[in-house]
C-alpha positions as CSV (number, residue, x, y, z in Angstrom):
1,X,8.2,-15.3,2.3
2,X,10.2,-16.5,5.3
3,X,10.3,-14.3,8.4
4,X,12.1,-15.5,11.5
5,X,11.9,-19.1,10.4
6,X,8.2,-19.0,9.6
7,X,6.8,-19.2,6.0
8,X,4.0,-17.1,4.7
9,X,2.0,-16.7,1.5
10,X,3.2,-13.2,0.5
11,X,0.0,-12.2,-1.3
12,X,-2.3,-13.3,1.6
13,X,0.0,-11.9,4.3
14,X,0.1,-8.4,2.7
15,X,-3.6,-8.5,2.0
16,X,-4.2,-9.0,5.7
17,X,-1.7,-6.3,6.6
18,X,-3.3,-3.9,4.1
19,X,-6.9,-4.5,5.4
20,X,-5.8,-4.1,9.1
21,X,-3.6,-1.2,8.4
22,X,-6.0,0.9,6.2
23,X,-3.4,0.6,3.4
24,X,-3.5,0.7,-0.4
25,X,-2.2,-2.3,-2.3
26,X,-1.6,-2.9,-6.0
27,X,-1.8,-6.6,-6.9
28,X,-0.2,-7.7,-10.2
29,X,-0.2,-11.0,-12.0
30,X,-1.5,-13.1,-14.8
31,X,-5.3,-13.3,-15.4
32,X,-7.1,-15.8,-13.3
33,X,-4.6,-16.3,-10.5
34,X,-6.8,-14.9,-7.7
35,X,-5.9,-11.2,-7.5
36,X,-9.4,-9.9,-7.1
37,X,-10.7,-13.0,-5.2
38,X,-8.1,-12.8,-2.5
39,X,-8.8,-9.1,-2.0
40,X,-12.6,-9.8,-1.8
41,X,-12.1,-12.6,0.8
42,X,-9.7,-10.7,3.0
43,X,-11.9,-7.5,2.9
44,X,-15.0,-9.6,3.7
45,X,-13.4,-11.2,6.7
46,X,-11.7,-8.2,8.2
47,X,-14.6,-5.8,7.8
48,X,-17.5,-8.3,8.2
49,X,-19.0,-7.4,4.8
50,X,-20.8,-10.1,2.8
51,X,-18.8,-10.7,-0.3
52,X,-21.8,-10.0,-2.5
53,X,-21.9,-6.4,-1.4
54,X,-18.1,-6.1,-2.2
55,X,-18.8,-7.5,-5.7
56,X,-21.5,-4.9,-6.3
57,X,-19.2,-2.1,-5.2
58,X,-16.1,-2.9,-7.3
59,X,-15.0,-0.5,-9.9
60,X,-14.0,-2.1,-13.2
61,X,-11.2,-0.6,-15.2
62,X,-12.3,0.1,-18.7
63,X,-12.0,3.1,-21.1
64,X,-15.7,4.1,-20.8
65,X,-15.7,4.3,-17.0
66,X,-17.2,7.6,-15.7
67,X,-17.1,9.7,-12.5
68,X,-20.8,9.0,-12.0
69,X,-20.2,5.2,-11.9
70,X,-17.2,5.5,-9.6
71,X,-18.1,8.2,-7.1
72,X,-21.6,9.5,-7.4
73,X,-24.3,11.0,-9.5
74,X,-27.0,13.6,-9.2
75,X,-30.4,12.6,-7.7
76,X,-32.3,13.2,-10.9
77,X,-35.7,13.4,-9.2
78,X,-34.5,16.2,-7.0
79,X,-32.5,17.8,-9.7
80,X,-35.7,18.2,-11.8
81,X,-37.0,20.3,-8.8
82,X,-33.9,22.4,-8.8
83,X,-32.3,20.7,-5.8
84,X,-28.7,19.4,-6.1
85,X,-28.2,16.2,-4.1
86,X,-25.6,13.4,-4.7
87,X,-26.4,9.7,-4.8
88,X,-23.1,8.2,-3.7
89,X,-22.0,4.9,-5.2
90,X,-21.4,1.8,-3.0
91,X,-17.7,2.0,-3.9
92,X,-17.4,5.4,-2.3
93,X,-19.3,4.4,0.8
94,X,-18.0,1.0,2.0
95,X,-14.6,0.6,3.6
96,X,-13.4,-2.2,1.3
97,X,-12.6,-0.6,-2.0
98,X,-11.5,-2.7,-5.0
99,X,-10.5,-1.4,-8.4
100,X,-10.4,-4.3,-10.8
101,X,-7.8,-4.0,-13.7
102,X,-6.9,-0.5,-12.8
103,X,-4.4,-0.3,-15.7
104,X,-7.4,-0.5,-18.2
105,X,-8.5,2.9,-17.0
106,X,-7.1,5.6,-19.3
107,X,-4.7,8.0,-17.7
108,X,-7.3,10.8,-17.6
109,X,-9.8,8.6,-15.8
110,X,-7.2,7.6,-13.2
111,X,-6.9,11.3,-12.2
112,X,-10.6,11.3,-11.1
113,X,-9.9,9.1,-8.0
114,X,-6.5,10.4,-6.9
115,X,-7.8,12.2,-3.8
116,X,-10.2,9.4,-2.9
117,X,-7.4,6.8,-3.1
118,X,-5.0,9.0,-1.1
119,X,-7.3,10.4,1.7
120,X,-10.7,8.7,1.4
121,X,-12.2,12.0,0.3
122,X,-14.9,11.6,-2.4
123,X,-16.4,14.8,-3.9
124,X,-19.0,15.3,-6.5
125,X,-20.8,18.6,-7.4
126,X,-20.6,20.6,-4.2
127,X,-20.8,17.6,-1.8
128,X,-18.1,15.4,-0.2
129,X,-17.9,12.4,2.0
130,X,-14.9,11.3,3.9
131,X,-14.2,7.6,4.7
132,X,-12.8,7.5,8.3
133,X,-11.9,3.8,7.8
134,X,-11.0,2.2,4.5
135,X,-8.5,0.1,2.6
136,X,-8.0,-0.1,-1.1
137,X,-7.0,-3.0,-3.4
138,X,-6.3,-2.5,-7.1
139,X,-5.5,-5.3,-9.5
140,X,-3.5,-5.1,-12.7
141,X,-2.8,-7.7,-15.3
142,X,0.6,-7.6,-17.1
143,X,0.8,-5.2,-20.0
144,X,-1.2,-6.2,-23.2
145,X,-2.9,-4.3,-26.0
146,X,-5.8,-3.2,-23.8
147,X,-3.8,-1.8,-20.8
148,X,-2.6,1.7,-20.1
149,X,0.2,3.1,-18.0
150,X,-0.6,3.8,-14.4
151,X,0.2,7.5,-13.9
152,X,3.0,8.3,-11.4
153,X,0.8,10.2,-8.9
154,X,-1.5,7.2,-8.8
155,X,1.3,4.6,-8.5
156,X,2.9,6.5,-5.7
157,X,-0.3,6.4,-3.7
158,X,-0.1,2.6,-3.3
159,X,1.7,1.6,-0.2
160,X,2.8,-1.8,-1.5
161,X,2.9,-3.8,-4.7
162,X,2.4,-7.6,-4.5
163,X,2.4,-10.4,-7.1
164,X,-0.4,-12.9,-7.0
165,X,1.4,-16.0,-8.2
166,X,0.3,-19.2,-9.8
167,X,0.1,-21.7,-6.9
168,X,1.7,-24.6,-8.9
169,X,-0.1,-27.5,-10.6
170,X,-0.9,-29.5,-7.4
171,X,-2.6,-26.7,-5.5
172,X,-4.2,-25.4,-8.7
173,X,-5.8,-28.8,-9.3
174,X,-7.2,-28.7,-5.8
175,X,-8.5,-25.2,-6.2
176,X,-10.4,-26.3,-9.4
177,X,-12.4,-28.8,-7.3
178,X,-14.1,-26.0,-5.3
179,X,-16.1,-24.2,-8.0
180,X,-18.6,-22.7,-5.5
181,X,-16.0,-21.3,-3.1
182,X,-17.3,-17.7,-3.4
183,X,-20.6,-18.7,-1.7
184,X,-18.8,-19.4,1.6
185,X,-18.8,-15.7,2.5
186,X,-22.3,-14.9,1.1
187,X,-25.5,-14.1,2.9
188,X,-28.2,-13.0,0.4
189,X,-30.5,-11.5,3.0
190,X,-27.8,-9.5,4.8
191,X,-26.5,-8.4,1.4
192,X,-29.9,-7.0,0.5
193,X,-30.2,-5.3,3.9
194,X,-26.8,-3.7,3.5
195,X,-27.5,-2.6,-0.1
196,X,-30.8,-1.1,1.1
197,X,-29.0,0.9,3.7
198,X,-26.4,2.1,1.3
199,X,-29.1,3.1,-1.2
200,X,-31.1,5.0,1.3
201,X,-31.4,8.8,1.1
202,X,-30.0,9.3,4.6
203,X,-26.8,11.4,5.0
204,X,-23.7,9.3,4.7
205,X,-22.6,9.6,8.4
206,X,-26.1,8.7,9.5
207,X,-25.8,5.4,7.6
208,X,-22.6,4.3,9.2
209,X,-24.2,2.9,12.5
210,X,-26.8,1.0,10.4
211,X,-24.0,-0.4,8.2
212,X,-22.1,-1.5,11.2
213,X,-25.2,-3.2,12.7
214,X,-25.6,-5.3,9.5
215,X,-21.9,-6.1,9.5
216,X,-22.1,-7.3,13.1
217,X,-25.0,-9.6,12.1
218,X,-22.8,-11.1,9.4
219,X,-20.0,-11.5,11.9
220,X,-22.3,-13.5,14.1
221,X,-23.3,-15.6,11.1
222,X,-19.7,-16.4,10.3
223,X,-19.1,-17.4,13.9
224,X,-22.1,-19.6,14.3
225,X,-22.0,-21.3,10.8
226,X,-18.3,-21.4,10.0
227,X,-16.6,-21.0,13.4
228,X,-14.8,-17.9,12.1
229,X,-14.4,-15.1,14.7
230,X,-13.9,-11.9,12.7
231,X,-13.3,-8.3,13.7
232,X,-15.8,-5.6,14.3
233,X,-15.1,-1.9,14.2
234,X,-14.1,-1.7,17.8
235,X,-11.8,-4.6,17.5
236,X,-10.1,-3.0,14.5
237,X,-9.8,0.3,16.5
238,X,-8.1,-1.5,19.4
239,X,-5.7,-3.4,17.0
240,X,-4.7,-0.1,15.3
241,X,-4.0,1.5,18.6
242,X,-1.7,-1.4,19.5
243,X,0.0,-1.2,16.2
244,X,0.6,2.6,16.5
245,X,2.4,2.0,19.9
246,X,5.0,-0.3,18.4
247,X,8.3,1.5,18.2
248,X,11.2,1.0,15.8
249,X,14.5,-0.4,17.3
250,X,17.6,1.7,16.8
251,X,18.8,-0.7,14.1
252,X,15.5,-0.6,12.2
253,X,15.4,3.2,12.4
254,X,19.0,3.6,11.3
255,X,18.7,1.1,8.4
256,X,15.5,2.8,7.2
257,X,17.2,6.1,7.1
258,X,20.2,4.6,5.3
259,X,17.8,3.3,2.6
260,X,16.1,6.6,2.3
261,X,19.4,8.4,2.0
262,X,20.4,6.3,-1.0
263,X,17.0,6.9,-2.6
264,X,17.1,10.7,-2.4
265,X,20.8,11.6,-2.4
266,X,22.7,13.3,-5.2
267,X,26.1,14.8,-4.5
268,X,26.1,17.2,-7.5
269,X,22.5,18.2,-7.7
270,X,21.4,18.3,-4.1
271,X,18.8,15.5,-4.4
272,X,17.6,13.0,-7.0
273,X,15.4,14.5,-9.8
274,X,13.9,12.6,-12.6
275,X,14.9,15.3,-15.1
276,X,18.6,15.3,-14.2
277,X,21.3,12.6,-14.8
278,X,24.1,11.4,-12.6
279,X,27.5,12.8,-13.3
280,X,30.0,10.3,-14.6
281,X,32.9,9.7,-12.2
282,X,31.0,10.7,-9.1
283,X,32.4,9.3,-5.9
284,X,29.0,7.8,-5.0
285,X,28.7,5.8,-8.2
286,X,28.7,2.5,-6.2
287,X,25.6,3.5,-4.3
288,X,21.9,2.9,-5.1
289,X,21.4,6.6,-6.0
290,X,23.5,6.0,-9.2
291,X,21.1,3.3,-10.5
292,X,17.8,5.3,-10.2
293,X,16.4,8.3,-11.9
294,X,13.8,9.7,-9.5
295,X,13.6,10.8,-5.9
296,X,11.4,8.8,-3.4
297,X,8.4,10.7,-2.2
298,X,7.4,11.2,1.4
299,X,4.8,8.5,1.1
300,X,7.6,5.9,1.0
301,X,8.7,6.2,4.6
302,X,5.1,6.4,5.7
303,X,4.5,3.1,4.0
304,X,7.6,1.5,5.4
305,X,6.7,2.5,8.9
306,X,3.1,1.5,8.8
307,X,3.7,-1.9,7.2
308,X,6.7,-2.7,9.4
309,X,4.6,-1.9,12.5
310,X,1.6,-4.0,11.5
311,X,3.9,-6.9,10.5
312,X,5.6,-6.7,13.9
313,X,2.1,-6.7,15.6
314,X,1.1,-9.7,13.4
315,X,4.2,-11.6,14.5
316,X,3.5,-10.6,18.2
317,X,6.8,-8.7,18.4
318,X,7.3,-5.9,20.9
319,X,9.2,-3.7,18.5
320,X,10.0,-3.3,14.8
321,X,13.4,-4.8,14.2
322,X,15.6,-4.8,11.1
323,X,14.1,-8.1,9.9
324,X,10.6,-6.6,9.6
325,X,11.9,-3.5,7.8
326,X,14.1,-5.7,5.4
327,X,11.1,-7.7,4.4
328,X,8.7,-4.8,3.9
329,X,10.9,-2.3,2.0
330,X,11.1,-4.1,-1.4
331,X,7.3,-4.2,-1.7
332,X,6.9,-0.5,-0.7
333,X,9.5,0.8,-3.1
334,X,9.4,-1.6,-6.2
335,X,6.6,0.4,-7.9
336,X,8.0,3.8,-7.0
337,X,11.5,3.5,-8.4
338,X,12.5,4.6,-11.9
339,X,15.6,2.6,-12.8
340,X,18.3,3.8,-15.2
341,X,18.4,2.1,-18.6
342,X,22.0,0.9,-17.9
343,X,20.9,-0.8,-14.7
344,X,17.9,-2.5,-16.3
345,X,20.1,-3.8,-19.1
346,X,22.6,-5.1,-16.6
347,X,20.0,-7.0,-14.5
348,X,17.4,-8.1,-17.0
349,X,18.9,-11.5,-17.7
350,X,19.4,-12.4,-14.0
351,X,17.8,-15.6,-12.8
352,X,14.9,-14.7,-10.5
353,X,11.7,-15.8,-8.8
354,X,9.9,-12.5,-8.7
355,X,8.5,-10.0,-11.2
356,X,11.4,-7.9,-12.5
357,X,10.5,-4.7,-10.5
358,X,10.2,-6.6,-7.2
359,X,13.4,-8.5,-7.9
360,X,15.3,-5.3,-8.5
361,X,14.0,-3.8,-5.3
362,X,15.0,-6.9,-3.3
363,X,18.5,-6.8,-4.9
364,X,18.8,-3.1,-4.0
365,X,17.8,-3.7,-0.4
366,X,20.4,-6.6,-0.2
367,X,23.1,-4.2,-1.4
368,X,22.1,-1.4,1.0
369,X,21.9,-3.8,3.9
370,X,25.4,-5.0,3.1
371,X,26.7,-1.5,3.2
372,X,24.8,-0.8,6.4
373,X,26.3,-3.8,8.1
374,X,29.8,-2.6,7.2
375,X,29.1,0.7,9.0
376,X,26.3,-0.2,11.4
377,X,27.8,1.2,14.6
378,X,29.2,4.3,12.9
379,X,25.9,5.2,11.3
380,X,24.0,4.8,14.6
381,X,26.7,6.9,16.3
382,X,26.4,9.6,13.6
383,X,22.6,9.7,14.1
384,X,23.1,9.9,17.8
385,X,25.6,12.8,17.6
386,X,23.3,14.6,15.2
387,X,20.4,14.3,17.7
388,X,22.7,15.7,20.5
389,X,23.7,18.6,18.3
390,X,20.1,19.5,17.7
391,X,19.6,19.4,21.5
392,X,22.2,22.1,21.8
393,X,25.4,20.2,22.6
394,X,28.6,21.6,21.1
395,X,29.7,18.6,18.9
396,X,30.9,18.1,15.4
397,X,28.9,15.8,13.1
398,X,30.6,12.6,12.2
399,X,32.1,11.9,8.7
400,X,31.7,8.7,6.8
401,X,31.7,7.1,3.4
402,X,27.9,6.9,2.8
403,X,25.3,9.5,1.7
404,X,23.6,9.2,5.1
405,X,26.4,11.2,6.7
406,X,26.1,14.1,4.3
407,X,22.3,14.0,4.7
408,X,22.8,14.3,8.5
409,X,25.1,17.3,8.0
410,X,22.6,18.9,5.6
411,X,19.8,18.5,8.1
412,X,21.9,20.1,10.8
413,X,22.8,23.0,8.5
414,X,19.2,23.7,7.7
415,X,18.1,23.4,11.3
416,X,20.9,25.7,12.6
417,X,20.8,28.3,9.9
């Protein structure tokens, strides 16, 4: 990925952004191309957790997976005495959560972790723990005989989808020389200390300071032995505070609204719905809304905003500009869009360098950006006039040939009615 003249490895870049941003990332790719390993390494470095502990906390996707293995189980000793108490899994307790091969979980098993993935709330029996700080990575191989469909409520909870690509023969050859690379971020003694803390019977929130103390010791080890200065909890808190203060430029804001308008708009039905089809001959046939079947959820703009802000922070920019938004949007929408069969058939033979769903999202963003550039000043003026009307000025909303103008009028009608 090239941003403002700089080249980045997309998988590693978004991994870092996800860990810093408390995001949720779905990593797709062929078996053995580093999907899980990259998530383990990034999580270890950003959260100061020895990689052995992350290994022990990972959830494996397979048909026999149970709620007790993922979230928690009863304390059998206390249960025999008539006392219900939950023993929480390491997965539910630590801030770096990895679900390996999530599409091997049957659809019914995926439903068990919806709330935990979305909010960090993990409940079992009558108890619940809430992760105040966490990020989640899930990996998925391409479809084969052993995989299942990831259910729509689950897929929508992922902020971004990224492909972990084969690095090419030369880099692959070099990677093969370092068979013990996983040991770089290991520390057996600290791993045992951290596992003992997680296994203790203390309440979850009482464990957190002890967990952070062990993580800081691992951070000092990385600094002294490898020269790696990693982040502690306070550092991450400061960084997130800086990220939250980064504002969108007028162009970035207007372009994002233009994208969202084409994703949700339907002239005949009021909004896009997956159970309704476009009317042939509609004036808006040339817009993105004609090529999709579903309506974007409210999680999409949240993902766009958060990842654009953290990308701007990473690049040491003072505000989010249209370049940041343009790079982020394809990865936030590719997995959320249901394309029409006609559009898929039209595009499937196109030459590309990305997985089909990400390629389609990038092409869609190019088209929307082209239309935005043609009306950039008019769209920004329409948004400005709409804001002034909401403030009480006696003005008429602007007309234009794009769904965003009708969406502005719709908002003013709702607000004023």
